[in-house]
N, CA, C and O atoms as a DFTB+ gen file, in Angstrom:
400 C
 N C O
     1  1      24.474     -73.676      23.750
     2  2      23.769     -73.881      22.499
     3  2      24.601     -74.747      21.568
     4  3      25.830     -74.671      21.538
     5  1      23.908     -75.554      20.828
     6  2      24.581     -76.485      19.935
     7  2      24.244     -76.134      18.482
     8  3      23.080     -75.956      18.124
     9  1      25.280     -76.041      17.663
    10  2      25.078     -75.708      16.256
    11  2      24.840     -76.998      15.475
    12  3      25.603     -77.954      15.611
    13  1      23.787     -77.029      14.660
    14  2      23.495     -78.216      13.863
    15  2      23.421     -77.841      12.392
    16  3      23.140     -76.699      12.030
    17  1      23.679     -78.827      11.568
    18  2      23.567     -78.639      10.124
    19  2      22.376     -79.454       9.648
    20  3      22.258     -80.640       9.957
    21  1      21.519     -78.826       8.916
    22  2      20.338     -79.489       8.399
    23  2      20.747     -80.345       7.192
    24  3      21.014     -79.809       6.117
    25  1      20.795     -81.654       7.363
    26  2      21.251     -82.552       6.297
    27  2      20.272     -82.587       5.132
    28  3      20.680     -82.835       3.997
    29  1      18.987     -82.343       5.388
    30  2      18.023     -82.296       4.291
    31  2      18.318     -81.125       3.363
    32  3      18.144     -81.225       2.149
    33  1      18.760     -80.024       3.939
    34  2      19.097     -78.855       3.133
    35  2      20.317     -79.131       2.262
    36  3      20.355     -78.714       1.104
    37  1      21.306     -79.825       2.801
    38  2      22.486     -80.173       2.016
    39  2      22.096     -81.124       0.880
    40  3      22.581     -80.985      -0.243
    41  1      21.224     -82.084       1.175
    42  2      20.763     -83.016       0.148
    43  2      20.037     -82.267      -0.961
    44  3      20.255     -82.548      -2.140
    45  1      19.183     -81.323      -0.605
    46  2      18.475     -80.526      -1.614
    47  2      19.446     -79.740      -2.471
    48  3      19.268     -79.631      -3.685
    49  1      20.475     -79.192      -1.840
    50  2      21.467     -78.440      -2.609
    51  2      22.221     -79.351      -3.565
    52  3      22.481     -78.970      -4.706
    53  1      22.570     -80.536      -3.120
    54  2      23.277     -81.491      -3.991
    55  2      22.392     -81.932      -5.155
    56  3      22.860     -82.046      -6.288
    57  1      21.115     -82.177      -4.873
    58  2      20.195     -82.555      -5.944
    59  2      19.983     -81.405      -6.929
    60  3      19.891     -81.628      -8.136
    61  1      19.908     -80.195      -6.420
    62  2      19.781     -79.041      -7.301
    63  2      21.025     -78.893      -8.168
    64  3      20.931     -78.526      -9.340
    65  1      22.174     -79.176      -7.600
    66  2      23.420     -79.124      -8.359
    67  2      23.431     -80.183      -9.457
    68  3      23.871     -79.911     -10.575
    69  1      22.955     -81.376      -9.149
    70  2      22.876     -82.423     -10.169
    71  2      21.910     -82.044     -11.283
    72  3      22.181     -82.304     -12.456
    73  1      20.782     -81.429     -10.925
    74  2      19.838     -80.971     -11.956
    75  2      20.470     -79.909     -12.838
    76  3      20.235     -79.881     -14.046
    77  1      21.268     -79.037     -12.242
    78  2      21.937     -77.996     -13.012
    79  2      22.953     -78.603     -13.970
    80  3      23.073     -78.154     -15.109
    81  1      23.680     -79.613     -13.523
    82  2      24.641     -80.295     -14.395
    83  2      23.915     -80.959     -15.561
    84  3      24.357     -80.864     -16.705
    85  1      22.806     -81.627     -15.274
    86  2      22.037     -82.273     -16.330
    87  2      21.435     -81.260     -17.302
    88  3      21.356     -81.523     -18.501
    89  1      21.014     -80.112     -16.794
    90  2      20.484     -79.068     -17.667
    91  2      21.579     -78.529     -18.581
    92  3      21.322     -78.226     -19.746
    93  1      22.788     -78.409     -18.062
    94  2      23.911     -77.961     -18.884
    95  2      24.194     -78.967     -19.994
    96  3      24.447     -78.577     -21.134
    97  1      24.153     -80.254     -19.672
    98  2      24.380     -81.283     -20.677
    99  2      23.268     -81.292     -21.727
   100  3      23.530     -81.472     -22.916
   101  1      22.036     -81.098     -21.283
   102  2      20.908     -81.053     -22.213
   103  2      21.026     -79.876     -23.167
   104  3      20.730     -79.998     -24.355
   105  1      21.458     -78.742     -22.644
   106  2      21.646     -77.568     -23.488
   107  2      22.740     -77.811     -24.519
   108  3      22.604     -77.412     -25.675
   109  1      23.819     -78.461     -24.106
   110  2      24.890     -78.790     -25.044
   111  2      24.380     -79.708     -26.152
   112  3      24.690     -79.504     -27.326
   113  1      23.601     -80.712     -25.777
   114  2      23.054     -81.619     -26.784
   115  2      22.090     -80.909     -27.725
   116  3      21.993     -81.281     -28.894
   117  1      21.382     -79.905     -27.248
   118  2      20.505     -79.119     -28.115
   119  2      21.329     -78.330     -29.132
   120  3      20.938     -78.211     -30.293
   121  1      22.471     -77.792     -28.696
   122  2      23.364     -77.106     -29.631
   123  2      23.877     -78.084     -30.694
   124  3      23.914     -77.752     -31.879
   125  1      24.267     -79.281     -30.271
   126  2      24.771     -80.288     -31.211
   127  2      23.681     -80.682     -32.202
   128  3      23.939     -80.812     -33.398
   129  1      22.454     -80.872     -31.696
   130  2      21.338     -81.237     -32.573
   131  2      21.082     -80.154     -33.620
   132  3      20.872     -80.459     -34.794
   133  1      21.099     -78.888     -33.193
   134  2      20.865     -77.793     -34.115
   135  2      21.983     -77.703     -35.153
   136  3      21.722     -77.443     -36.327
   137  1      23.214     -77.915     -34.725
   138  2      24.338     -77.910     -35.664
   139  2      24.197     -79.043     -36.677
   140  3      24.504     -78.866     -37.856
   141  1      23.736     -80.196     -36.224
   142  2      23.520     -81.319     -37.143
   143  2      22.421     -81.003     -38.153
   144  3      22.537     -81.368     -39.323
   145  1      21.363     -80.335     -37.719
   146  2      20.300     -79.945     -38.648
   147  2      20.847     -79.041     -39.746
   148  3      20.518     -79.209     -40.920
   149  1      21.680     -78.088     -39.358
   150  2      22.243     -77.184     -40.354
   151  2      23.191     -77.917     -41.299
   152  3      23.232     -77.615     -42.491
   153  1      23.951     -78.875     -40.778
   154  2      24.850     -79.615     -41.667
   155  2      24.067     -80.522     -42.617
   156  3      24.464     -80.684     -43.771
   157  1      22.974     -81.110     -42.161
   158  2      22.117     -81.912     -43.041
   159  2      21.467     -81.019     -44.094
   160  3      21.322     -81.413     -45.251
   161  1      21.080     -79.820     -43.685
   162  2      20.528     -78.876     -44.659
   163  2      21.576     -78.522     -45.713
   164  3      21.253     -78.374     -46.891
   165  1      22.827     -78.388     -45.286
   166  2      23.894     -78.126     -46.245
   167  2      24.122     -79.289     -47.188
   168  3      24.372     -79.090     -48.377
   169  1      24.036     -80.499     -46.666
   170  2      24.207     -81.683     -47.507
   171  2      23.108     -81.816     -48.554
   172  3      23.367     -82.195     -49.697
   173  1      21.895     -81.505     -48.159
   174  2      20.764     -81.720     -49.061
   175  2      20.459     -80.531     -49.968
   176  3      19.612     -80.634     -50.855
   177  1      21.129     -79.421     -49.761
   178  2      20.823     -78.224     -50.550
   179  2      21.113     -78.428     -52.031
   180  3      20.285     -78.103     -52.882
   181  1      22.267     -78.956     -52.328
   182  2      22.649     -79.096     -53.736
   183  2      21.774     -80.130     -54.447
   184  3      21.487     -79.988     -55.635
   185  1      21.355     -81.158     -53.732
   186  2      20.544     -82.202     -54.360
   187  2      19.091     -81.789     -54.549
   188  3      18.453     -82.177     -55.528
   189  1      18.571     -81.008     -53.619
   190  2      17.155     -80.654     -53.678
   191  2      16.885     -79.367     -54.457
   192  3      15.890     -79.271     -55.177
   193  1      17.756     -78.396     -54.315
   194  2      17.544     -77.109     -54.966
   195  2      18.341     -77.045     -56.265
   196  3      19.554     -77.256     -56.275
   197  1      17.670     -76.761     -57.315
   198  2      18.336     -76.605     -58.603
   199  2      18.408     -75.106     -58.926
   200  3      17.773     -74.618     -59.861
   201  1      19.209     -74.392     -58.111
   202  2      19.383     -72.959     -58.347
   203  2      20.858     -72.673     -58.576
   204  3      21.718     -73.528     -58.366
   205  1      21.125     -71.461     -59.008
   206  2      22.485     -71.069     -59.364
   207  2      23.454     -71.087     -58.201
   208  3      24.563     -71.607     -58.323
   209  1      23.054     -70.531     -57.086
   210  2      23.958     -70.343     -55.946
   211  2      23.804     -71.436     -54.886
   212  3      23.933     -71.164     -53.693
   213  1      23.537     -72.637     -55.307
   214  2      23.341     -73.702     -54.319
   215  2      24.635     -74.013     -53.570
   216  3      24.590     -74.390     -52.399
   217  1      25.775     -73.862     -54.217
   218  2      27.048     -74.085     -53.533
   219  2      27.267     -73.035     -52.441
   220  3      27.747     -73.355     -51.354
   221  1      26.918     -71.796     -52.733
   222  2      27.042     -70.724     -51.737
   223  2      26.120     -70.972     -50.540
   224  3      26.515     -70.764     -49.393
   225  1      24.918     -71.408     -50.808
   226  2      23.966     -71.708     -49.738
   227  2      24.465     -72.901     -48.919
   228  3      24.369     -72.901     -47.692
   229  1      24.995     -73.910     -49.600
   230  2      25.525     -75.084     -48.915
   231  2      26.685     -74.713     -47.993
   232  3      26.750     -75.182     -46.857
   233  1      27.585     -73.886     -48.471
   234  2      28.722     -73.443     -47.652
   235  2      28.247     -72.610     -46.469
   236  3      28.788     -72.729     -45.370
   237  1      27.242     -71.772     -46.684
   238  2      26.730     -70.955     -45.570
   239  2      26.083     -71.831     -44.498
   240  3      26.218     -71.546     -43.308
   241  1      25.375     -72.900     -44.907
   242  2      24.820     -73.833     -43.921
   243  2      25.919     -74.526     -43.129
   244  3      25.808     -74.678     -41.912
   245  1      26.985     -74.949     -43.816
   246  2      28.106     -75.577     -43.107
   247  2      28.769     -74.602     -42.144
   248  3      29.135     -74.970     -41.028
   249  1      28.918     -73.374     -42.578
   250  2      29.531     -72.347     -41.724
   251  2      28.670     -72.101     -40.487
   252  3      29.185     -72.031     -39.371
   253  1      27.359     -71.970     -40.688
   254  2      26.458     -71.773     -39.538
   255  2      26.495     -72.979     -38.602
   256  3      26.446     -72.820     -37.382
   257  1      26.579     -74.162     -39.159
   258  2      26.672     -75.367     -38.341
   259  2      27.931     -75.347     -37.477
   260  3      27.887     -75.676     -36.292
   261  1      29.037     -74.961     -38.077
   262  2      30.298     -74.879     -37.332
   263  2      30.230     -73.824     -36.230
   264  3      30.702     -74.056     -35.117
   265  1      29.644     -72.666     -36.536
   266  2      29.514     -71.586     -35.546
   267  2      28.632     -72.034     -34.376
   268  3      28.977     -71.808     -33.216
   269  1      27.509     -72.661     -34.674
   270  2      26.597     -73.119     -33.619
   271  2      27.265     -74.171     -32.748
   272  3      27.128     -74.146     -31.525
   273  1      27.993     -75.101     -33.374
   274  2      28.682     -76.133     -32.600
   275  2      29.773     -75.524     -31.725
   276  3      29.946     -75.933     -30.577
   277  1      30.504     -74.557     -32.253
   278  2      31.546     -73.882     -31.467
   279  2      30.942     -73.130     -30.285
   280  3      31.462     -73.199     -29.171
   281  1      29.851     -72.415     -30.524
   282  2      29.190     -71.693     -29.431
   283  2      28.661     -72.663     -28.373
   284  3      28.728     -72.373     -27.178
   285  1      28.139     -73.807     -28.804
   286  2      27.651     -74.801     -27.856
   287  2      28.761     -75.360     -26.985
   288  3      28.580     -75.536     -25.780
   289  1      29.909     -75.639     -27.587
   290  2      31.043     -76.162     -26.818
   291  2      31.547     -75.120     -25.830
   292  3      31.814     -75.435     -24.670
   293  1      31.677     -73.881     -26.287
   294  2      32.135     -72.810     -25.386
   295  2      31.152     -72.588     -24.242
   296  3      31.558     -72.413     -23.093
   297  1      29.856     -72.594     -24.559
   298  2      28.823     -72.410     -23.542
   299  2      28.865     -73.534     -22.513
   300  3      28.742     -73.287     -21.314
   301  1      29.039     -74.775     -22.985
   302  2      29.083     -75.929     -22.088
   303  2      30.236     -75.814     -21.096
   304  3      30.040     -75.973     -19.891
   305  1      31.434     -75.537     -21.602
   306  2      32.587     -75.493     -20.705
   307  2      32.565     -74.264     -19.789
   308  3      33.057     -74.323     -18.662
   309  1      31.999     -73.159     -20.266
   310  2      31.873     -71.979     -19.402
   311  2      30.965     -72.279     -18.215
   312  3      31.302     -71.975     -17.071
   313  1      29.807     -72.880     -18.500
   314  2      28.878     -73.185     -17.419
   315  2      29.369     -74.334     -16.542
   316  3      29.088     -74.363     -15.343
   317  1      30.096     -75.272     -17.128
   318  2      30.666     -76.355     -16.329
   319  2      31.655     -75.801     -15.315
   320  3      31.703     -76.269     -14.177
   321  1      32.440     -74.816     -15.711
   322  2      33.392     -74.178     -14.800
   323  2      32.655     -73.430     -13.688
   324  3      33.041     -73.510     -12.522
   325  1      31.593     -72.703     -14.050
   326  2      30.817     -71.978     -13.042
   327  2      30.156     -72.940     -12.052
   328  3      30.112     -72.666     -10.853
   329  1      29.649     -74.055     -12.549
   330  2      29.010     -75.033     -11.675
   331  2      30.026     -75.630     -10.709
   332  3      29.746     -75.780      -9.520
   333  1      31.204     -75.970     -11.222
   334  2      32.211     -76.564     -10.337
   335  2      32.728     -75.560      -9.311
   336  3      33.104     -75.951      -8.206
   337  1      32.754     -74.273      -9.655
   338  2      33.162     -73.254      -8.685
   339  2      32.127     -73.104      -7.582
   340  3      32.484     -72.862      -6.429
   341  1      30.865     -73.242      -7.916
   342  2      29.804     -73.102      -6.916
   343  2      29.577     -74.380      -6.127
   344  3      28.934     -74.343      -5.078
   345  1      30.084     -75.504      -6.603
   346  2      29.882     -76.773      -5.913
   347  2      30.558     -76.787      -4.549
   348  3      30.092     -77.469      -3.636
   349  1      31.642     -76.049      -4.398
   350  2      32.348     -76.047      -3.122
   351  2      31.552     -75.349      -2.015
   352  3      31.885     -75.488      -0.838
   353  1      30.513     -74.605      -2.376
   354  2      29.707     -73.900      -1.383
   355  2      28.576     -74.756      -0.815
   356  3      27.911     -74.349       0.137
   357  1      28.355     -75.927      -1.386
   358  2      27.262     -76.777      -0.914
   359  2      27.590     -77.280       0.484
   360  3      28.619     -77.923       0.694
   361  1      26.734     -76.994       1.416
   362  2      26.916     -77.439       2.789
   363  2      27.925     -76.621       3.576
   364  3      28.165     -76.910       4.748
   365  1      28.512     -75.622       2.972
   366  2      29.528     -74.812       3.644
   367  2      28.904     -73.496       4.111
   368  3      29.207     -72.429       3.577
   369  1      28.057     -73.583       5.083
   370  2      27.382     -72.417       5.623
   371  2      27.017     -72.690       7.069
   372  3      27.105     -73.823       7.543
   373  1      26.617     -71.667       7.747
   374  2      26.168     -71.834       9.135
   375  2      24.673     -71.589       9.195
   376  3      24.152     -70.701       8.519
   377  1      23.996     -72.364       9.991
   378  2      22.567     -72.203      10.183
   379  2      22.332     -70.924      10.983
   380  3      23.067     -70.618      11.923
   381  1      21.292     -70.183      10.593
   382  2      20.984     -68.913      11.258
   383  2      20.409     -69.100      12.655
   384  3      20.374     -68.163      13.453
   385  1      19.976     -70.274      12.933
   386  2      19.377     -70.513      14.255
   387  2      20.037     -71.710      14.907
   388  3      20.618     -72.556      14.228
   389  1      19.947     -71.777      16.192
   390  2      20.524     -72.869      16.976
   391  2      19.397     -73.575      17.715
   392  3      18.406     -72.965      18.117
   393  1      19.582     -74.885      17.881
   394  2      18.597     -75.623      18.684
   395  2      18.850     -75.322      20.159
   396  3      19.993     -75.178      20.594
   397  1      17.802     -75.233      20.888
   398  2      17.956     -74.952      22.315
   399  2      17.595     -76.136      23.136
   400  3      17.665     -76.080      24.364
């Protein structure tokens, strides 16, 4: 009996891995976009709102922006590490059946 490796299966795994990498990057960019929205909200708070605590609201928006950006960076690198750890398993398996 001869053991064969299904190259189409390896290709599918590699493509799935690339999609996962792109999804991780997209998620990171979504975190960055949300952080930018909060920082823009902080910038415009003092100019648009004529209330007493506008400085406090502005600082809270900046703080939330920083927290969201930090969480996005941590999330990106955590998942990037997990993806790279699983990348070594692509194509490293034995087929359950043999050609006869």
